[in-house]
C-alpha positions in Angstrom: 0.0 0.0 0.0 1.2 3.5 -0.8 0.0 6.4 1.3 -0.3 9.7 -0.6 -1.7 12.0 2.0 -2.7 12.0 5.7 -4.9 14.7 7.2 -4.9 15.0 11.0 -6.9 17.1 13.3 -5.3 20.0 15.2 -6.6 22.8 17.4 -4.4 25.3 15.5 -3.4 23.6 12.1 -0.8 26.3 11.4 1.4 25.2 14.3 2.1 21.6 13.2 2.0 22.7 9.5 4.9 25.0 10.2 6.9 22.2 12.0 6.5 19.5 9.3 8.2 19.5 5.9 5.9 20.2 2.9 6.4 16.5 1.9 7.7 13.3 3.4 9.1 12.1 0.1 6.2 10.6 -1.8 3.6 11.5 0.9 2.1 14.7 2.4 0.9 15.3 5.9 -1.7 18.1 6.4 -3.7 19.4 9.3 -7.3 20.6 9.6 -9.1 22.3 12.5 -10.3 19.7 14.9 -10.0 18.2 18.4 -6.8 18.2 20.5 -5.6 14.6 20.2 -2.4 12.6 19.9 -2.4 11.1 16.4 0.4 8.8 15.2 2.2 8.4 11.8 5.5 7.0 10.8 7.9 7.9 8.0 10.1 5.4 6.2 13.8 6.3 6.1 16.6 4.4 4.4 18.2 1.8 6.7 21.7 3.0 5.7 20.7 6.6 6.6 18.9 5.9 9.9 21.5 7.8 12.0 21.3 10.7 9.7 17.5 10.8 9.9 17.7 10.6 13.7 20.1 13.5 13.7 17.7 15.5 11.5 14.8 14.7 13.9 16.9 15.7 16.9 17.2 19.2 15.4 13.4 19.4 15.1 12.3 18.0 18.5 13.4 16.2 21.7 13.4 12.4 20.9 11.5 10.2 23.3 13.1 7.0 21.9 16.2 7.0 19.7 16.9 3.5 18.4 14.1 1.0 19.1 14.7 -2.5 17.4 11.7 -4.3 15.9 13.3 -7.6 14.9 10.1 -9.3 13.7 9.4 -6.3 11.4 13.1 -6.2 10.4 13.2 -2.5 11.4 14.4 0.0 13.9 12.7 3.3 14.8 13.0 6.7 16.7 10.1 8.6 18.1 9.3 12.3 19.0 6.3 14.6 19.4 5.4 17.4 17.1 4.2 20.8 18.6 0.6 19.7 18.4 1.3 16.5 20.4 1.3 14.0 17.6 3.6 11.0 17.9 5.9 10.9 14.9 8.1 7.9 14.1 11.0 7.5 11.8 11.4 3.9 10.8 14.1 2.1 8.9 12.8 -1.1 7.3 15.1 -3.5 5.7 12.4 -4.5 3.2 11.7 -0.9 2.2 15.0 0.6 1.2 15.4 3.9 -0.6 17.8 6.8 -1.2 15.8 9.9 -0.1 16.2 10.7 3.6 12.4 10.8 4.1 11.0 8.2 1.7 7.3 8.2 2.5 4.6 8.1 5.2 4.4 4.4 5.9 2.1 4.1 8.9 -1.0 5.9 10.1 -2.6 5.2 13.4 -6.3 4.6 13.3 -8.0 4.3 16.8 -11.2 2.2 16.4 -13.9 0.7 18.6 -13.2 -2.9 17.4 -9.7 -3.7 16.2 -10.6 -7.1 14.8 -13.6 -5.7 12.8 -11.5 -2.9 11.3 -8.7 -5.4 10.3 -11.3 -7.6 8.7 -12.7 -4.6 6.9 -9.4 -3.6 5.4 -8.7 -7.2 4.3 -12.1 -7.5 2.6 -12.5 -4.0 1.1 -8.9 -3.3 0.1 -7.3 -6.7 0.0 -4.7 -5.6 2.6 -2.9 -8.4 4.4 -2.8 -8.7 8.1 0.9 -7.7 8.9 1.1 -8.1 12.7 -0.9 -8.0 15.9 -3.5 -9.9 17.9 -6.7 -8.3 16.3 -7.8 -7.2 19.7 -5.3 -4.7 21.3 -3.3 -4.0 18.1 -3.2 -4.9 14.5 -1.2 -3.6 11.5 -2.6 -4.2 8.1 -0.8 -3.5 4.8 2.9 -3.9 4.1 6.3 -2.3 4.7 5.5 0.6 2.4 2.1 1.4 4.0 0.4 0.2 7.2 -2.8 1.1 9.0 -2.0 0.8 12.7 -5.3 -0.2 14.4 -5.6 0.3 18.2 -8.6 0.6 20.5 -9.7 4.2 21.2 -8.1 5.3 24.5 -5.2 2.9 24.4 -1.9 4.7 25.0 0.4 5.0 22.0 3.6 3.0 22.2 6.3 4.6 24.5 3.8 7.3 25.7 1.0 7.8 28.2 -1.0 9.6 25.6 -4.3 7.9 24.6 -5.3 7.3 21.0 -8.3 9.7 20.5 -11.3 9.1 18.4 -11.0 12.3 16.3 -11.3 11.5 12.6 -8.3 11.0 10.4 -8.4 11.1 6.6 -5.9 9.0 4.5 -5.5 9.0 0.7 -3.9 5.8 -0.7 -3.1 4.7 -4.2 -5.5 2.3 -5.8 -7.1 1.1 -9.0 -10.4 3.0 -8.7 -11.5 6.3 -7.1 -13.7 5.8 -4.0 -14.1 6.7 -0.3 -14.6 4.3 2.6 -15.5 5.0 6.2 -13.7 2.8 8.7 -16.2 0.8 10.8 -16.3 1.8 14.5 -14.7 5.2 13.7 -15.1 8.4 11.8 -11.9 7.9 9.8 -12.2 8.2 6.0 -10.0 6.3 3.5 -9.9 7.8 0.0 -8.6 5.6 -2.8 -7.1 7.6 -5.7 -6.3 5.8 -8.9 -2.7 6.1 -10.2 
């Protein structure tokens, strides 16, 4: 799956918009007026440039985790908060190499009422494979280039005490036909844009 755009809520959209680059490689992150919540997204970085990406992030914000290994995902990651309180992750995946420092947005957190039902929905509607998780407290669906991170509303995001809020997130992904889907058990909207 390839993520083209993520639209996150923010009390003052100009604040996080000024912090983030115009593009994360092939993807864009935008902000619209909405509730104050902690959203989560991850950006793929090249494995051979992980330290450089972490150094870049350290100039932007205080890191809360600098080098977290994910052996089962064949990846390692660093985490920090943006000025609006969103959890940003830089992740170097062995199976998603690239040259550009910031390759693409590769994960979007989607808090839902029922993780299993949402995972089933993405498998049936979009043909996305179940990547990882127990289908109850956490599930990732998609692949190394693009994952929906499904968690129960209210669960704390990894490495934080900040709960996953239920404010709507809008994600545009590449697909074969133009359509919109609403995620069951949430107000999130997935837009499919043909390539």
